[in-house]
Backbone as JSON, one array per atom type, in Angstrom:
{
  "sequence": "MKILIDIQEATLSLDTLWKFLAESEGGGIAIFGGTTRRVTGDRVTEQLSYEAHEAMARKEMARLAKLAGERWDVLRIGMIHRTGIVPVSEASVLIGVASAHRGPAFEAARFLIDELKVSVPVWKKEHFADGSTEWQGEDWLR",
  "N": [[-79.22, -8.87, -12.52], [-77.92, -6.53, -10.51], [-78.93, -3.14, -9.63], [-77.99, 0.0, -8.65], [-79.46, 3.1, -7.9], [-79.38, 6.8, -7.48], [-79.78, 10.01, -5.88], [-78.79, 12.73, -5.06], [-77.5, 15.22, -2.78], [-75.03, 15.48, -1.44], [-71.65, 15.08, -1.15], [-70.02, 13.18, -4.05], [-69.39, 9.5, -3.68], [-66.8, 7.75, -4.99], [-65.79, 5.41, -3.69], [-67.95, 4.15, -2.47], [-69.48, 3.55, -4.41], [-67.99, 1.93, -6.19], [-67.74, -0.07, -4.32], [-70.32, -1.18, -4.46], [-70.12, -1.79, -7.15], [-67.94, -4.01, -7.04], [-67.79, -7.51, -7.9], [-68.04, -10.86, -7.54], [-68.15, -12.58, -9.53], [-67.13, -10.84, -11.66], [-65.03, -9.15, -14.12], [-64.36, -6.96, -15.11], [-64.64, -3.63, -14.64], [-66.12, -0.47, -15.33], [-65.96, 2.75, -15.03], [-67.69, 6.07, -15.01], [-66.82, 9.62, -14.57], [-68.49, 12.65, -14.28], [-67.27, 16.02, -13.73], [-67.16, 19.06, -12.31], [-65.73, 21.55, -14.55], [-63.37, 24.35, -14.58], [-63.3, 26.02, -17.1], [-65.41, 26.94, -19.48], [-65.58, 27.28, -22.59], [-64.69, 30.24, -23.33], [-65.29, 31.16, -20.87], [-65.14, 31.55, -17.26], [-65.85, 29.43, -14.81], [-67.22, 29.28, -11.62], [-69.02, 27.39, -10.31], [-71.18, 24.86, -10.48], [-74.95, 24.15, -10.4], [-77.45, 22.06, -9.87], [-80.55, 21.03, -10.32], [-83.33, 18.53, -10.14], [-86.14, 16.71, -10.88], [-86.81, 14.57, -8.8], [-88.34, 12.16, -8.45], [-89.09, 11.73, -11.2], [-86.61, 11.29, -12.24], [-85.31, 9.01, -11.21], [-87.01, 7.0, -11.67], [-86.4, 7.03, -14.97], [-83.64, 6.87, -14.64], [-83.47, 4.22, -13.62], [-84.83, 2.93, -15.78], [-83.31, 3.33, -18.02], [-81.12, 1.75, -17.09], [-82.1, -0.64, -16.84], [-82.35, -1.04, -19.63], [-79.56, -0.96, -20.76], [-78.61, -3.53, -19.5], [-80.42, -5.15, -20.71], [-79.49, -5.09, -23.29], [-76.2, -5.23, -23.2], [-74.35, -8.11, -21.59], [-74.27, -7.32, -18.38], [-73.23, -7.34, -15.12], [-73.59, -5.4, -12.64], [-75.2, -2.27, -12.16], [-74.52, 1.17, -11.4], [-75.92, 4.22, -10.77], [-75.36, 7.42, -10.08], [-76.25, 10.59, -9.56], [-75.89, 14.25, -8.41], [-77.4, 16.67, -6.73], [-77.88, 20.44, -6.08], [-75.11, 22.7, -5.25], [-71.95, 22.1, -6.96], [-68.98, 21.95, -6.71], [-66.02, 23.42, -8.55], [-64.05, 21.0, -9.91], [-65.32, 18.62, -8.51], [-67.32, 16.1, -8.47], [-70.33, 15.6, -10.56], [-71.84, 13.38, -11.64], [-71.92, 10.29, -11.26], [-71.45, 6.95, -13.47], [-71.49, 3.71, -12.96], [-70.21, 0.51, -14.25], [-70.34, -3.12, -13.72], [-68.95, -6.01, -15.19], [-68.52, -9.32, -16.57], [-66.43, -9.34, -18.39], [-64.31, -6.65, -20.13], [-65.29, -5.13, -22.12], [-68.38, -5.24, -22.5], [-68.83, -3.55, -20.13], [-67.74, -1.39, -20.64], [-68.74, -0.2, -23.06], [-71.74, -0.14, -22.21], [-71.54, 1.48, -20.16], [-70.83, 3.91, -21.69], [-73.39, 4.35, -23.18], [-74.97, 4.57, -21.08], [-74.24, 7.19, -19.54], [-74.4, 8.97, -21.99], [-77.16, 8.69, -22.81], [-78.3, 9.47, -20.22], [-77.59, 12.01, -20.12], [-79.63, 13.23, -22.13], [-82.12, 12.28, -21.5], [-82.75, 12.26, -18.97], [-84.72, 14.1, -16.2], [-82.74, 16.45, -15.09], [-81.46, 19.37, -14.46], [-79.14, 21.67, -15.32], [-77.05, 24.63, -13.86], [-74.96, 26.82, -14.75], [-72.56, 28.81, -13.17], [-71.04, 31.8, -13.26], [-67.53, 33.56, -12.83], [-67.79, 35.91, -13.73], [-70.16, 36.72, -12.19], [-72.68, 36.1, -13.5], [-75.11, 33.95, -14.74], [-75.97, 30.84, -16.22], [-78.41, 28.58, -17.72], [-78.21, 25.12, -18.59], [-79.01, 23.29, -21.39], [-81.76, 24.23, -21.55], [-83.86, 23.72, -23.59], [-85.51, 21.4, -21.6], [-86.8, 23.36, -20.23], [-88.69, 24.6, -21.37]],
  "CA": [[-78.23, -7.92, -12.39], [-78.39, -5.24, -9.73], [-78.74, -1.98, -9.88], [-78.21, 1.39, -8.02], [-79.94, 4.33, -8.69], [-79.4, 7.44, -6.28], [-79.81, 11.22, -6.46], [-78.16, 13.21, -3.55], [-76.84, 16.69, -2.66], [-73.65, 15.04, -0.75], [-70.38, 15.03, -2.42], [-70.44, 11.67, -4.66], [-67.97, 8.59, -3.05], [-66.23, 6.69, -5.89], [-65.83, 4.49, -2.99], [-69.2, 3.7, -2.15], [-69.82, 3.07, -5.79], [-66.87, 0.7, -6.32], [-67.93, -1.47, -3.39], [-71.63, -1.76, -4.9], [-69.76, -2.69, -8.67], [-67.15, -5.15, -7.09], [-68.43, -8.6, -7.91], [-67.0, -12.1, -7.59], [-67.98, -13.13, -11.05], [-66.94, -9.71, -12.68], [-63.81, -9.07, -14.14], [-64.05, -5.69, -15.53], [-65.52, -2.28, -13.99], [-65.94, 0.75, -16.08], [-66.52, 4.17, -13.99], [-67.63, 7.7, -15.94], [-67.52, 10.57, -13.61], [-68.46, 14.09, -14.78], [-67.02, 16.81, -12.58], [-67.18, 20.41, -12.6], [-64.54, 22.19, -14.95], [-63.31, 25.84, -14.55], [-63.35, 27.02, -18.15], [-66.26, 26.43, -20.59], [-65.58, 28.16, -23.9], [-63.92, 31.52, -22.7], [-65.76, 31.85, -19.65], [-64.56, 30.85, -16.18], [-66.98, 28.65, -14.3], [-66.89, 29.14, -10.42], [-69.26, 26.2, -9.99], [-72.55, 24.45, -11.27], [-75.62, 23.84, -9.5], [-78.42, 21.09, -10.4], [-81.67, 20.65, -9.97], [-84.01, 17.45, -10.63], [-87.27, 16.02, -10.8], [-86.34, 13.33, -8.41], [-89.14, 10.84, -8.97], [-88.91, 11.18, -12.63], [-85.22, 11.24, -12.87], [-84.82, 8.08, -10.55], [-87.47, 6.19, -12.8], [-85.79, 7.56, -15.95], [-82.66, 6.28, -14.88], [-83.76, 2.84, -13.5], [-85.25, 2.17, -17.2], [-82.01, 3.18, -18.89], [-80.12, 0.71, -16.32], [-82.69, -1.92, -17.53], [-82.12, -1.35, -21.19], [-78.32, -1.38, -20.7], [-79.02, -5.07, -18.71], [-80.87, -6.02, -21.78], [-78.38, -4.62, -24.53], [-74.99, -5.78, -22.38], [-73.92, -8.76, -20.38], [-73.64, -6.84, -17.13], [-74.0, -8.09, -13.49], [-74.19, -4.36, -11.79], [-75.08, -1.0, -12.62], [-74.62, 2.29, -10.56], [-75.85, 5.66, -11.67], [-75.45, 8.32, -9.11], [-76.18, 12.03, -9.74], [-75.83, 15.23, -7.49], [-77.87, 18.18, -7.02], [-77.26, 21.65, -5.35], [-73.88, 23.3, -5.6], [-71.04, 21.11, -7.49], [-67.83, 23.03, -7.1], [-64.94, 23.22, -9.73], [-63.36, 19.39, -9.75], [-66.04, 17.83, -7.79], [-68.17, 14.95, -9.48], [-71.85, 15.76, -10.37], [-72.58, 12.06, -11.81], [-70.84, 8.9, -11.46], [-71.77, 5.86, -13.67], [-70.5, 2.71, -13.39], [-71.01, -0.89, -14.83], [-69.53, -4.43, -13.73], [-69.45, -7.16, -15.97], [-67.35, -10.25, -16.85], [-65.33, -8.67, -19.44], [-64.42, -5.1, -19.88], [-66.28, -4.43, -23.51], [-69.63, -4.76, -22.13], [-68.62, -2.7, -19.38], [-67.38, 0.05, -21.19], [-70.14, 0.04, -23.87], [-72.75, 0.11, -21.31], [-71.2, 3.12, -19.38], [-70.85, 5.02, -22.45], [-74.77, 4.68, -23.61], [-75.69, 5.42, -20.08], [-74.01, 8.83, -19.48], [-74.95, 9.65, -23.05], [-78.81, 8.64, -22.68], [-78.86, 10.17, -19.07], [-77.93, 13.68, -20.42], [-80.61, 13.44, -23.11], [-83.82, 11.99, -21.31], [-83.15, 12.18, -17.17], [-84.72, 15.33, -15.88], [-81.98, 17.02, -14.27], [-81.07, 20.71, -15.18], [-77.61, 22.5, -14.6], [-77.02, 26.21, -14.19], [-73.6, 27.71, -14.17], [-72.12, 30.08, -12.55], [-69.67, 32.38, -13.84], [-66.6, 34.31, -12.45], [-68.09, 37.51, -13.89], [-71.57, 36.73, -11.59], [-73.77, 35.74, -14.78], [-75.55, 32.46, -14.99], [-76.68, 30.17, -17.81], [-79.06, 27.24, -17.67], [-77.66, 24.58, -19.83], [-80.05, 22.43, -21.76], [-82.97, 25.05, -21.62], [-85.1, 23.07, -23.53], [-86.2, 21.07, -20.74], [-87.57, 24.41, -19.31], [-89.91, 25.03, -22.18]],
  "C": [[-78.72, -7.25, -11.53], [-78.04, -4.21, -9.93], [-78.92, -0.84, -8.59], [-78.27, 2.42, -8.42], [-80.02, 5.44, -7.37], [-79.27, 8.98, -6.86], [-79.72, 11.87, -5.15], [-77.71, 14.47, -3.67], [-75.42, 16.65, -1.87], [-73.12, 14.57, -1.72], [-70.39, 13.35, -2.73], [-69.15, 10.88, -4.02], [-67.9, 7.64, -4.12], [-66.45, 5.46, -4.79], [-66.92, 3.17, -2.65], [-69.78, 2.86, -3.61], [-69.24, 1.84, -6.35], [-67.05, -0.57, -5.48], [-69.23, -2.28, -3.99], [-71.09, -2.5, -6.15], [-68.98, -3.84, -8.24], [-67.9, -6.66, -6.84], [-67.53, -9.76, -8.38], [-67.03, -12.28, -8.96], [-67.6, -12.21, -12.32], [-65.54, -9.73, -12.55], [-63.69, -7.63, -14.76], [-65.29, -4.62, -14.98], [-65.43, -1.18, -14.93], [-66.68, 1.75, -15.48], [-66.34, 5.41, -14.87], [-67.84, 8.53, -14.63], [-67.07, 11.92, -14.5], [-68.09, 14.94, -13.53], [-67.27, 18.43, -13.41], [-65.82, 20.86, -13.2], [-64.59, 23.8, -14.94], [-63.64, 26.33, -15.54], [-64.53, 26.27, -18.86], [-65.9, 27.35, -21.71], [-64.69, 28.97, -23.78], [-64.48, 31.76, -21.53], [-65.24, 30.91, -18.33], [-65.73, 30.42, -15.16], [-66.56, 28.56, -12.64], [-67.88, 27.84, -9.74], [-70.51, 26.2, -10.46], [-73.61, 24.37, -9.92], [-76.89, 23.17, -10.4], [-79.67, 20.94, -9.76], [-82.55, 19.68, -10.74], [-85.48, 17.28, -10.13], [-87.27, 14.43, -10.17], [-86.95, 12.22, -8.43], [-88.64, 10.42, -10.48], [-87.72, 10.34, -13.25], [-84.68, 10.0, -12.29], [-85.63, 7.0, -11.38], [-86.81, 6.08, -13.98], [-84.17, 6.7, -15.86], [-82.67, 4.64, -14.39], [-84.2, 2.28, -14.96], [-83.94, 2.32, -17.83], [-81.04, 1.94, -18.08], [-80.54, -0.8, -16.78], [-82.37, -2.27, -18.73], [-80.84, -1.92, -21.14], [-78.16, -2.81, -20.36], [-79.28, -5.86, -19.8], [-80.23, -5.96, -23.14], [-76.73, -5.68, -24.29], [-75.21, -6.77, -21.35], [-73.32, -8.36, -19.13], [-74.25, -7.38, -15.74], [-74.36, -6.71, -12.39], [-74.09, -3.18, -12.77], [-75.57, -0.09, -11.58], [-74.92, 3.53, -11.25], [-76.0, 6.42, -10.71], [-75.65, 9.84, -9.53], [-76.49, 12.8, -8.65], [-76.71, 16.22, -7.74], [-77.54, 19.07, -6.12], [-75.71, 22.01, -5.92], [-72.87, 22.16, -5.85], [-69.86, 21.98, -7.47], [-66.86, 22.54, -8.1], [-64.26, 21.77, -8.87], [-64.16, 18.33, -8.89], [-66.8, 16.82, -8.74], [-69.91, 15.52, -9.14], [-72.5, 14.39, -10.82], [-71.52, 11.21, -11.8], [-71.86, 7.8, -12.19], [-71.14, 4.9, -13.86], [-71.02, 1.18, -13.56], [-69.69, -1.92, -14.25], [-69.98, -5.69, -14.5], [-68.38, -8.11, -15.94], [-66.22, -9.89, -17.68], [-65.4, -6.9, -19.71], [-65.25, -4.38, -21.16], [-67.22, -4.22, -23.24], [-69.59, -3.47, -20.88], [-68.44, -1.27, -19.57], [-68.3, 0.33, -22.23], [-71.3, 0.3, -23.0], [-72.84, 1.26, -20.43], [-71.55, 4.01, -20.12], [-72.42, 5.19, -22.84], [-75.05, 5.24, -22.06], [-75.55, 6.85, -19.62], [-74.74, 9.3, -20.62], [-76.52, 9.74, -23.1], [-79.3, 9.57, -21.28], [-78.9, 11.54, -19.38], [-79.17, 14.16, -21.41], [-82.09, 13.36, -22.67], [-84.11, 11.91, -19.61], [-83.53, 13.68, -16.7], [-83.84, 15.99, -14.89], [-81.15, 18.19, -15.19], [-79.71, 20.99, -14.55], [-77.76, 23.55, -15.19], [-75.64, 26.17, -13.6], [-73.56, 28.71, -14.19], [-70.88, 30.8, -12.64], [-69.12, 33.36, -13.08], [-67.0, 35.96, -12.95], [-69.76, 37.92, -13.11], [-72.67, 36.49, -12.68], [-73.74, 34.21, -14.27], [-76.19, 32.0, -15.97], [-77.13, 28.93, -17.5], [-78.36, 26.62, -18.95], [-79.03, 23.41, -19.98], [-81.55, 22.91, -21.64], [-84.08, 24.36, -22.17], [-86.24, 22.02, -22.99], [-86.97, 21.82, -19.92], [-88.71, 24.68, -20.16], [-91.02, 24.39, -22.16]]
}
């Protein structure tokens, strides 16, 4: 199994992820993209900003990818997270899995995004139209 892990400030490239995931033995590619939405509850979001403990985040992302590879028959896993400012409609995270069949790709991708949000040290700050800000997942900060 091949793994791609990256944390970057630049805009995420779906094309780069797709090229990594394309595999001659593969028959299914599942990709999840998390984007900045305009409205959260009853508040208008202007942008998000992300901070990460990069070394720890990369290590945890690699651990999750290896774990997914042990649970599902997959060929390639890509996990890319953005840091810095992420405007509305742009991606903050891309998760991709290639496998011989679609089932393992879907299941592994779902596992990876769910676990990433729980255990990878990346913090999100919402910037609202009224000028206020709010950290999400503040339990990491305590």
